[in-house]
C-alpha positions, 0 to 999 in steps of 0.5 A: 469490515475489511479495509485496505491501506494503500501506500504511496511514496516519492520514489525520490525520497527512497532513492538515497536509501542504502541497504543498511537503510532498507534492512531498518525499514523491514524491521519497522514494517516487521514490527508493524505487521507484528503488532497487527497480528497480535491484535488480530486484525491482519489479513494481507500485505504486499510491497510492489516492485518499482513502478517502472516495472509496472504494465497497465492494461485496457480493453475500453473500447473493445481493443487491447491497448498495453502500456509500459508502466502506471496508468497515472503519471504521478509524483507519488506511486503505489508501494504497496498495502494492507488489508485489515478487518477491524469494526469500523473507519476509526478503528482503521484510522487508528492502525493507519497512523500507526503505518509506517508509511504514514511518516514519509507517504501517505496511506489511502483507506478504503473500506472494501466493497465485496459483499456490498453490491 
């Protein structure tokens, strides 16, 4: 079963990070990706640009609407994701607990709906 981890954080918590802090963070995430690979459960990941670079598009009502920024105006923003392939939710939760984002933000776990509809 595929699960996606949506990684949320408050950008204010990252505002004072130095280049050295970012390098250390990349090493921590690199180790996590290495562990996922070693376990044979890694599928995909991405680290997203800051929310200020987002563009939101909608065709609701038949008219194109484009908005600079994210759809939701929230304190915490989506900063990235991981996709893993594990037997069940318990295994997904075990990997989510190990995700570095869980220490500073939130990890939302969602099962894939592909092939179920």
